[in-house]
N, C-alpha and C positions, 0 to 999 in steps of 0.2 A: 447843541446848546450845552454849555458847560455848567456844572454845579459847583458853587463856591461854598466851602465850609469855613466858618469863622467864629470868633468870640467877640461879642459886643460888651463893652465895659460901660456900665451905667454911672450916673452921677454919684450914686451912693456907694460905688465900688462893687456892686453886684455884677457878676459876669454871666452872660446868657449865650449858650452855644446855639449855633444855627446852621442851616443849609439853605442856600439861596440860588435859584436859577433865574436868570434874566429872560424876558420874553414879552409877549404881547399882554395888554391889559384887557379887562381888569385882572389883576393878579390874584392868586389863590394863596391864602395863609391858613395853615393847619395848626390847630391848638389841641394838644393831646389831653388825655384824661389823668385822673388822680393816680399817682405812683406809676405812670407810664412814661414814655419819652418820645422823641421825634423819629425813632427808628422802627416803630410798629408797622404792622401790615397795612393799615389804612393810610398812613403817611406815605409809605412806599408806593401804594397803588395810585394815590393822587399825584405824587411826584412823577411817576411814569407817564400818567395821562398828560401832565403838563409838558413833559419833555416831548412827547409824541405830537402834541398840538402846538408847540411853540409858545406856550403861555407861561408867564412869570409864576414862580412858586417859591414859597418860604415856609419852612418848618423850624421849630426851635424847642428847646427844653425850658420849661418853667423853672424858676429858682427852686432849689432843693430837689430837682429831678435830673436824671441823666448826667450830662456833662456840665451843666450850669452850676454856679456856686450856691452855697447855702445848704442848710440841713432841712430835710422834709418837716421835721417837728417844729421848725420855726416858721413854717409857711402859713399863709392865711389867704382868704379870698381877695382881700384888698391888695395884698402884695402881688398875687398872681394877676389880678386885674391890671395893676401898674405895669407888670412885665409885658402884657399884651399890647398896651398902649405905647409903651416905650419902643417895642419892636416895630409897631406900625409906623411910628413917627421917625424912627432912625434907619430902618432897613427897607422901607417900601416907598413907592411914589405913585401918586394917582389913585384911582378907585381900586378897591380890594373886595374880594369875596372871602369871608371868614368861614372856615369849616371847623366846627368844634365837636369833640368827642367827649361825652359824659361831663366831667368838670369843665372841659373845654367848651361845651355847649352853653354852660352858664357864663363863662368868661366872654364868649363871642357876643352874647346879648349885652353884657355890660360894656364891652368895647364899642358896640354899635351905638349905644347911648352916649358914650364919651366922644366918639368921632363920627357923628352922623354924616359929615361931609365927605368922609373917606370910605366908609363901609357902604357898599351898594347892594350887597346880597349876602345871605346867610344860609348855611346848611348845618343843621344839628344832627349828630349821630348819637342816638340815645342821650340826648341833651338832658342835663340834670340840674337845672336851676333850683336853688334853695335846698339842695340835698343835705346840707349840714343840719338844717332845722327839721325838715320834713321826713328825712329818711334815717340819718344817723342817730340824731338825738332821740327820736321816737323809738328806735330799735334797741337801745341800751336797756339792760335789766338793772335791777336795784343795786347789785354788786358793782356793776360798771359805773353807774352814776355816783356811787360812793367813792370809787377810785378817782373819778374826775374831780370831785370836790377835794379829796384828800391829797392826791398826787398831781393834780393839774393835767392828767392824761390817763388814757386807758389803752392798753395794748390789745390788739385784736388780730385774729388769724387772717391770713391772706387766702381767700377762697380760690385763688388762681394758682396756688402752689408756691408763692414766694414766701420770704420770711415774715414773721409777725411784724406789725408796725404800730406806731402810737398815733392815736387821734387826741389832740390836745383840747383842753377847755378853751384856750384862746381861739383855735380854729372855729369852734362852734359858736362862741360868743361874738367874735368879730364878724362871722358870716352873717349875723343878723343885720348888719349895716348894709348888706348888699342883696337882700331878698327882693324877688321880682314878682312872685306869683300871688301877691296880696292885692293887686289892682292892675289897672291898665298899664301896658308897657308901650312907651312912646317910640316904637320902631316902625318905620314906614316902608322899608325896603323889602323886596321879595325874599321869601323864606321857604326853605324845604326842610322838613323834619322826617328823618328815617328812624323808625323805632321797632325793635323786635318785641313780639308779644309773649315770648318766653324769657324775657329779661328778668332775672332774679334780683337785680339791683335797682333798676329804675322802672316803676310801673308804666305801662304803655299809655295810660291815661294822661301822663305828664305832657306828652306831645300834644294831645288835644287841648290841654289847659293853656299851653304856650300859644297855640293857634288862636284860641279864644281871646287871649289877653292882648296880643300885639295889635297895634293900630293898623298895620298893613292889611290890605285886602288880598294881596297876592301871596297866599300861604298854601302850601301843599304838604299834606301829611301822608307818609307812606308807611303802612304797617306791614311788617314781615312776620307772618304767623309762626314760622318755624325758627326764627332767629332769637338768640340770646343777647347778652349785653355787649359783647365784643364786636359784633357785626363784621367779622373778619373772614368769613367763609368766602371762597372764590366767587360764588354766585352773588353774594351780598356786596362784595367789593365791586363787581361789575355793575350792580344796581346803583351803587354810590357814584361811580364815574358817569354812568348814563344820566343820573339825576343832575349831576353837576353840569353836564353838557346841556341839559334842558334848561337849567337855571341861567346859564350864560346866554342861551337863545332868547329867553324872556327879557333879559337885560338889554340885549341888542335890539329887540323889538321896541322896548320902551324908549331907547335912545333915538331910534328912527322916528317914533311918534313925537318926541320932544323937539326934534330938529325940523319938523314940518312948519 
């Protein structure tokens, strides 16, 4: 099964880089995290699994990330939400399972709300809905808050060894239009949440909160006591693909039940 690399040009001129393998459905769509891209270890593990099992797979770079157009500082939750929906509409057919990492976990929930007829399953990997409000904004000290008001942005160190980067006031303020953890979430499809309990970025209790708020009764939370935020250790990648296999089996069983 061949993998196609391409560039999707959106109506507003934005370009989104992607890789796509055709195969059986439901397809798998991977959504990366903040300041990551489609070439990370989790995307590669999922792509390899889909190649081995003959399943359709798509990964892509959000705008301002990787090979896609735009500047990171110009990004927002709403813009990235639009990226995901545009990719779903333009590059996939039929039912899809969304796998979202960190920021991607927030975006997958938003996309499931936007396209409930297309999204049949979800897998969150250290999913971080509302992180701009509940994690970033709350963590800034007084000096950083003054910089946000004065300069419209604050430069922070990358704890993973990359160059410093800017978080903008626009990202934080616009993010409030997309908050999910303030009430029930009208998502009915099966959902798996994998979360490390040594995650220094996203509290593991966030996974429990998502599970509590979604409408679906088919929710599985997997806590990995030894894992951090990246969830990229070989044993954790194996857990992710095994959990995806289980989610696909649940969907197949549901389909058989509906067909009776």
